[in-house]
C-alpha positions as CSV (number, residue, x, y, z in Angstrom):
1,M,80.3,-49.8,157.1
2,N,79.8,-53.1,155.4
3,D,80.3,-53.6,151.7
4,L,77.5,-52.3,149.5
5,T,74.7,-54.7,148.7
6,V,72.0,-54.8,146.1
7,A,69.7,-53.3,148.7
8,H,72.0,-50.3,149.1
9,I,71.9,-49.7,145.4
10,D,68.2,-50.2,145.2
11,R,67.7,-47.6,148.0
12,L,69.8,-45.1,146.1
13,K,67.8,-45.6,143.0
14,S,64.5,-45.3,144.8
15,A,65.6,-42.1,146.5
16,L,66.7,-40.6,143.2
17,A,63.4,-41.6,141.6
18,S,61.3,-40.0,144.3
19,T,58.9,-37.3,143.1
20,R,57.5,-36.4,146.5
21,A,57.4,-32.7,147.3
22,T,60.1,-31.5,149.7
23,S,58.8,-31.7,153.2
24,G,59.6,-32.9,156.7
25,T,61.5,-31.3,159.6
26,T,63.0,-28.0,158.3
27,H,63.0,-28.8,154.6
28,G,60.0,-26.6,153.9
29,F,61.6,-23.5,155.3
30,Y,62.6,-22.2,151.9
31,L,62.3,-23.7,148.4
32,Y,65.9,-23.2,147.3
33,P,66.5,-23.5,143.5
34,A,68.0,-26.8,142.2
35,R,67.8,-28.5,145.5
36,F,68.2,-32.3,145.6
37,S,65.6,-34.4,147.5
38,P,66.0,-35.1,151.2
39,E,65.6,-38.8,150.4
40,T,68.7,-38.7,148.1
41,A,70.8,-36.9,150.7
42,H,69.7,-39.3,153.4
43,A,70.4,-42.4,151.3
44,V,73.8,-41.2,150.1
45,I,75.0,-40.1,153.6
46,E,73.7,-43.2,155.3
47,T,75.2,-45.5,152.7
48,F,78.6,-44.0,152.2
49,S,79.6,-42.8,155.7
50,L,79.4,-44.0,159.3
51,P,78.1,-42.3,162.4
52,G,80.8,-39.9,163.7
53,D,82.2,-39.3,160.2
54,C,82.7,-35.8,158.8
55,V,80.7,-35.1,155.6
56,L,81.5,-32.1,153.4
57,D,79.2,-30.3,151.0
58,P,81.2,-27.6,149.1
59,F,78.0,-26.3,147.3
60,M,75.5,-26.7,150.2
61,G,72.8,-24.4,148.8
62,G,70.0,-24.3,151.3
63,G,71.5,-27.0,153.4
64,T,69.5,-30.1,152.6
65,S,72.6,-32.4,153.1
66,V,73.2,-30.7,156.5
67,V,69.6,-31.2,157.6
68,E,69.8,-34.8,156.7
69,G,73.3,-35.6,157.9
70,L,73.0,-34.3,161.5
71,P,70.2,-36.7,162.5
72,L,72.3,-39.5,161.1
73,G,75.1,-38.6,163.6
74,R,77.5,-37.1,161.2
75,T,79.5,-33.9,161.6
76,M,78.5,-31.7,158.7
77,V,80.6,-29.0,157.0
78,G,78.9,-26.9,154.3
79,L,80.1,-24.0,152.2
80,D,78.3,-21.7,149.8
81,L,79.3,-18.3,148.4
82,N,75.6,-17.2,148.4
83,A,74.7,-15.3,151.5
84,L,71.1,-16.2,151.1
85,A,71.9,-19.9,151.0
86,H,74.0,-19.6,154.1
87,F,71.2,-17.7,155.9
88,V,68.7,-20.5,155.0
89,A,71.0,-23.3,156.0
90,A,71.9,-21.7,159.3
91,T,68.3,-21.0,160.3
92,R,67.2,-24.5,159.4
93,T,69.7,-26.0,161.7
94,R,69.7,-23.6,164.7
95,P,67.6,-24.8,167.6
96,L,65.5,-22.4,169.6
97,S,64.5,-22.5,173.2
98,S,60.9,-23.0,174.4
99,Q,60.9,-19.4,175.4
100,D,61.9,-18.4,171.8
101,H,59.0,-20.5,170.5
102,T,56.6,-18.7,172.8
103,V,57.9,-15.2,171.9
104,L,57.9,-15.9,168.1
105,R,54.3,-17.4,168.1
106,S,53.1,-14.4,170.1
107,W,54.9,-12.0,167.7
108,A,53.4,-13.6,164.6
109,K,49.8,-13.4,166.0
110,I,50.2,-9.8,167.1
111,A,51.9,-8.8,163.9
112,S,49.2,-10.5,161.9
113,R,46.6,-8.3,163.5
114,N,48.6,-5.1,163.5
115,L,50.0,-5.4,160.0
116,Q,46.6,-5.5,158.3
117,Q,46.0,-2.0,159.7
118,R,49.5,-0.5,159.4
119,A,51.0,-2.2,156.3
120,R,49.7,0.4,153.8
121,K,52.4,2.9,154.7
122,R,54.2,3.9,151.5
123,G,57.9,4.6,151.1
124,H,59.8,1.4,150.6
125,R,60.2,0.0,147.1
126,V,61.7,-3.3,146.0
127,T,62.3,-3.9,142.3
128,N,59.5,-5.9,140.7
129,L,58.0,-6.8,144.0
130,P,54.2,-6.0,144.0
131,L,53.3,-3.0,146.1
132,A,51.0,-4.9,148.6
133,A,53.7,-7.4,149.3
134,T,56.3,-4.7,149.7
135,Q,54.2,-2.7,152.1
136,F,53.4,-5.7,154.2
137,L,56.9,-7.2,154.3
138,A,58.5,-3.8,155.0
139,R,56.4,-3.3,158.1
140,A,56.8,-6.9,159.2
141,I,60.6,-6.7,158.9
142,H,60.6,-3.5,160.9
143,E,58.5,-5.2,163.7
144,S,60.7,-8.4,163.6
145,D,63.7,-6.2,164.2
146,Q,62.2,-5.3,167.6
147,L,62.6,-8.9,168.8
148,R,65.2,-9.2,171.6
149,F,67.7,-11.8,170.4
150,P,69.4,-12.2,167.0
151,R,68.3,-15.9,166.7
152,Q,64.7,-14.7,167.1
153,R,65.0,-12.0,164.6
154,A,66.7,-14.4,162.1
155,F,63.9,-16.9,162.5
156,A,61.2,-14.3,162.1
157,R,62.9,-13.2,158.8
158,A,63.1,-16.8,157.7
159,V,59.3,-17.0,158.2
160,L,58.8,-13.8,156.2
161,L,61.1,-15.2,153.5
162,R,58.9,-18.2,153.2
163,L,55.8,-16.0,153.3
164,G,57.1,-13.8,150.4
165,Q,57.8,-16.9,148.4
166,W,54.3,-18.3,149.1
167,A,52.7,-14.9,148.2
168,L,54.5,-14.7,144.8
169,D,53.8,-18.3,143.9
170,C,50.3,-17.1,142.9
171,R,48.7,-20.5,143.2
172,D,46.6,-19.7,146.2
173,Q,45.7,-16.2,145.1
174,P,46.0,-14.3,141.8
175,S,48.3,-11.7,143.4
176,P,49.7,-11.1,146.9
177,L,47.0,-9.4,149.1
178,I,47.7,-8.0,152.6
179,P,44.8,-9.9,154.3
180,A,45.9,-13.2,152.9
181,M,49.5,-12.6,153.9
182,A,48.5,-11.5,157.4
183,A,46.4,-14.7,157.8
184,K,49.3,-16.9,156.5
185,L,52.0,-15.4,158.8
186,P,51.0,-17.2,162.1
187,Q,50.3,-20.4,160.1
188,L,53.8,-20.4,158.7
189,M,55.3,-19.6,162.1
190,D,53.6,-22.6,163.6
191,Q,54.6,-24.9,160.8
192,M,58.2,-23.9,160.8
193,L,58.6,-24.0,164.6
194,N,57.0,-27.5,164.6
195,G,59.4,-28.5,161.8
196,L,62.4,-27.2,163.9
197,D,61.1,-29.2,166.8
198,E,60.9,-32.3,164.7
199,F,64.5,-31.8,163.5
200,V,65.7,-31.5,167.1
201,K,63.9,-34.7,168.1
202,E,65.5,-36.6,165.1
203,C,68.9,-35.4,166.2
204,A,68.2,-36.5,169.8
205,L,67.6,-40.1,168.5
206,V,71.3,-40.4,167.6
207,G,72.4,-38.8,170.9
208,L,72.9,-35.3,169.5
209,K,71.4,-33.1,172.2
210,K,69.7,-29.8,171.4
211,H,72.6,-27.7,172.7
212,Q,75.1,-29.7,170.7
213,I,73.6,-29.3,167.3
214,T,75.2,-26.1,166.2
215,A,78.6,-27.4,167.3
216,A,78.1,-30.4,165.1
217,R,78.0,-28.4,161.9
218,I,80.2,-25.8,160.4
219,L,78.5,-23.5,157.8
220,L,80.7,-21.1,155.9
221,C,79.6,-18.3,153.6
222,R,82.5,-18.3,151.2
223,S,83.7,-19.9,148.0
224,S,85.0,-23.5,148.3
225,E,88.1,-22.5,146.3
226,G,91.0,-22.5,148.7
227,L,88.9,-24.1,151.5
228,Q,92.0,-26.0,152.6
229,D,93.5,-22.7,153.9
230,D,90.5,-21.8,156.1
231,P,91.4,-22.3,159.8
232,R,87.9,-23.6,160.5
233,I,88.5,-26.4,158.0
234,R,92.1,-27.1,159.1
235,G,90.8,-27.4,162.7
236,L,88.5,-30.3,161.9
237,P,89.2,-33.2,164.3
238,R,89.1,-35.7,161.4
239,P,89.1,-35.2,157.6
240,P,85.9,-35.6,155.6
241,S,85.3,-39.2,154.6
242,L,82.5,-38.3,152.3
243,V,81.9,-35.3,150.1
244,F,78.3,-35.1,148.9
245,T,77.1,-32.2,146.9
246,S,75.3,-30.9,143.8
247,P,77.4,-28.2,142.1
248,P,75.8,-25.7,139.6
249,Y,75.0,-27.3,136.3
250,P,77.1,-26.2,133.3
251,G,75.2,-24.2,130.7
252,V,72.0,-24.3,132.8
253,H,70.4,-21.0,133.8
254,V,69.2,-21.1,137.5
255,L,68.2,-18.0,139.5
256,Y,69.9,-18.6,142.8
257,H,69.7,-14.9,143.7
258,R,66.3,-13.8,142.5
259,W,62.6,-14.6,142.6
260,Q,60.6,-14.5,139.4
261,L,57.1,-13.0,139.5
262,R,54.9,-15.3,137.4
263,G,58.0,-16.7,135.8
264,R,59.1,-13.4,134.2
265,K,60.1,-10.3,136.1
266,E,63.0,-10.8,138.5
267,T,63.2,-9.3,142.0
268,P,66.0,-9.2,144.6
269,A,63.4,-9.4,147.4
270,P,64.8,-12.5,149.1
271,Y,68.0,-10.7,150.1
272,W,66.1,-7.7,151.4
273,I,63.8,-9.9,153.5
274,A,66.7,-12.1,154.9
275,G,68.8,-9.0,155.6
276,V,71.8,-10.3,153.8
277,E,73.9,-8.7,151.0
278,D,73.6,-9.4,147.3
279,G,75.4,-7.6,144.5
280,F,76.5,-10.3,142.0
281,Y,75.1,-11.4,138.6
282,S,73.8,-14.9,138.0
283,S,77.1,-16.1,136.6
284,H,78.7,-15.6,140.1
285,Y,76.3,-18.2,141.6
286,T,76.4,-20.7,138.7
287,G,80.1,-20.8,138.1
288,G,80.0,-19.1,134.7
289,S,77.7,-17.6,132.1
290,R,76.0,-19.7,129.3
291,T,78.6,-18.5,126.8
292,S,81.6,-20.5,125.6
293,S,84.0,-18.5,127.8
294,G,81.5,-18.9,130.7
295,E,81.6,-22.6,130.2
296,D,85.4,-22.6,130.3
297,G,85.2,-20.6,133.5
298,Y,82.8,-23.2,135.0
299,F,85.1,-26.1,134.4
300,S,88.0,-24.1,135.7
301,M,86.0,-23.5,138.9
302,I,85.2,-27.2,139.2
303,R,88.9,-28.1,138.9
304,S,89.8,-25.4,141.5
305,V,87.2,-26.4,144.0
306,F,88.0,-30.1,143.9
307,S,91.7,-29.4,143.9
308,S,91.0,-27.8,147.3
309,V,88.7,-30.7,148.3
310,R,91.4,-33.1,147.4
311,Q,93.7,-31.5,150.0
312,V,91.2,-32.1,152.9
313,I,89.4,-35.3,152.1
314,A,90.5,-38.6,153.7
315,S,92.8,-40.7,151.5
316,D,90.1,-43.4,151.2
317,G,87.3,-40.9,151.0
318,L,84.5,-40.7,148.4
319,V,83.0,-37.9,146.4
320,V,79.3,-38.3,145.4
321,Q,77.8,-35.6,143.2
322,L,74.3,-35.1,141.6
323,V,75.0,-33.2,138.4
324,G,72.9,-32.2,135.4
325,F,74.2,-31.0,132.0
326,A,72.9,-28.9,129.2
327,D,74.6,-31.3,126.8
328,V,75.9,-34.5,128.3
329,S,77.8,-35.6,125.3
330,T,80.2,-32.6,125.4
331,Q,80.0,-31.5,129.0
332,L,80.3,-34.7,130.9
333,P,83.8,-35.5,129.5
334,R,84.9,-32.0,130.4
335,F,83.5,-32.4,133.9
336,Q,85.3,-35.7,134.3
337,N,88.6,-34.2,133.0
338,S,88.3,-31.4,135.5
339,M,87.8,-33.9,138.3
340,A,90.9,-35.9,137.1
341,E,93.0,-32.8,137.0
342,A,91.9,-32.1,140.5
343,G,93.1,-35.5,141.7
344,F,90.0,-37.7,141.4
345,V,89.2,-40.8,139.4
346,E,85.6,-42.0,138.7
347,W,84.6,-45.0,140.7
348,T,81.7,-47.5,140.2
349,P,80.3,-49.5,143.1
350,A,80.6,-53.2,142.4
351,K,76.9,-53.9,142.9
352,L,76.0,-51.2,140.4
353,A,74.9,-52.9,137.1
354,Q,75.5,-49.8,135.0
355,A,78.3,-47.3,135.1
356,R,76.2,-44.4,136.5
357,I,72.8,-43.8,138.1
358,S,70.6,-41.3,136.5
359,R,67.3,-39.7,137.2
360,R,64.6,-37.9,135.3
361,V,63.5,-34.7,136.9
362,P,59.8,-33.9,136.5
363,N,58.6,-30.4,135.8
364,R,62.0,-29.0,135.4
365,K,61.6,-25.2,135.1
366,W,65.1,-24.2,134.3
367,Y,66.4,-22.6,131.1
368,A,69.2,-24.3,129.1
369,K,71.0,-23.3,126.0
370,I,68.7,-22.9,123.1
371,R,71.1,-24.6,120.8
372,G,72.2,-28.2,121.2
373,T,70.7,-31.1,123.1
374,M,68.4,-30.2,126.0
375,D,69.6,-32.6,128.7
376,T,68.6,-30.7,131.8
377,S,65.6,-32.8,132.6
378,S,68.0,-35.6,133.7
379,E,70.7,-35.8,136.3
380,L,73.6,-38.2,137.0
381,L,74.9,-39.5,140.3
382,L,78.7,-39.5,139.9
383,F,81.2,-41.2,142.2
384,H,84.9,-40.3,142.5
385,R,87.8,-41.4,144.6
386,P,91.0,-39.5,145.3
387,Y,94.3,-40.5,143.7
388,E,97.7,-39.0,142.9
389,P,97.3,-37.7,139.3
390,H,101.0,-37.0,138.7
391,T,102.5,-40.1,140.4
392,P,102.6,-43.0,137.9
393,T,103.4,-45.6,140.5
394,S,100.4,-44.7,142.8
395,R,97.5,-47.2,142.9
396,K,93.9,-46.0,142.5
397,P,92.2,-46.8,145.8
398,T,89.6,-49.6,146.0
399,A,87.6,-48.2,148.9
400,P,88.3,-50.6,151.7
401,G,85.3,-51.0,153.9
402,K,83.1,-48.6,151.9
403,G,82.3,-50.0,148.5
404,S,82.9,-53.0,146.4
C-alpha cells in the first residue's frame, strides 16, 4: 500500500470515535463483551494491509475482525480459547444455501406457533435463567436439533442465542415472557439471514465467491500460546502481514462466559444454548484475576502469546492492538515491556501527531479495581513492529511500503 497520509490517520481517529451501535451484515448476531467497533476493524485492516494479505487476530472474540476482513479481500486467521466465541465467529462467517434459508425461515415460523403451546413443559433448569425463558429455549433447542444439517442446527442455535440475549436485556419487557419470545423468534431469523446475505454480497464485491468464504478464514478454538506449532498455522501460504486484535484488559472484570440478569445474577445459559462446553472461571478468559498474582499472570500470558506471534508474523509485519487498562500509569509500561520481551518494539506512524491514538468509551459497563485510577473508560490503539530483542546489531524495521 502507499505511505500513510493524514487522511488515513483521520479515518482511524474517526472510526475509534464512532459511538454508533454495532450493526450491519452479521455484526448483530451476538453482542459479544468488549468487542471493538466494525468501523475500527475495517479502518485498521484496510489501512495496514493489502488485498490478498493474511491478517491474524489471536484474541478474535466474536469475530468482528474476521467479518470485516473477508469483504476486504484478506485471508483471516482467528483464535480464541472461548468455545462460545468460536461458535459465534464461525456462524457469522459461514454462508448458507438458499434451501437452508427456506428451511430455517419455515422452522422459525412453525416453532414460534408450536412453542407457545408446548414450552411450559417443566424439567430443564439453568442456573439463574428465568423459568419462562428456560422452558421456551429448552423446547426450541430440542426442535432445532431435528433440523437435517449441522449448519442449519448451528444457525438456529445462533438465533436462539440472540433471542435469549434479547429476552434478558429487559428493555423491551420487564421479564422474558413466552409469547414475546415466540413472536421475536421469526423476526430474528429474518434479520440474521438477511445479514448473512449482506455479508456474502460484500465478499462477492472483492471476488470472494460464496463457496470460497469458509476457505478464506481459519478459526481455531484454542489458546494463542504456542500457535506457531499448530499445523493449520504452519500451513498458511504466506505469513500474516498484519496482526489486529484486542486482548483482555489487565485488571478489568469482563464476563466473557456468562450473562447477567439485570446486571447482577450470572447465568451460564449462552453455553447451553450454543451447545458448546464451558467449565472455566472468568480468569481463564481474561488472562488472570484482578489480584496482584493474577496481574503477573496476565502479562506473562501477553509475553507468551506474542512470542508465538513473533514466530509467524512477516518480518516487516505490524501488530495493531486496541487495549484498555485499569491503571494506565502502571500497567501500560508492563504491557510494553511484555511486548518487548516477546520481540516487538512500539512504532508510531509518521503522520500521527501524538505518540498514540486513544478513545473514550461511552457507557462502559465493566468493573475495574476499586482501588487506584479508574482508566477503563478509555482505550489506546498501540502499534508494534517485530525486531530481534537479543541481537544488538539488528536494526528496528522502518515498515517499507506500509507506514511512514
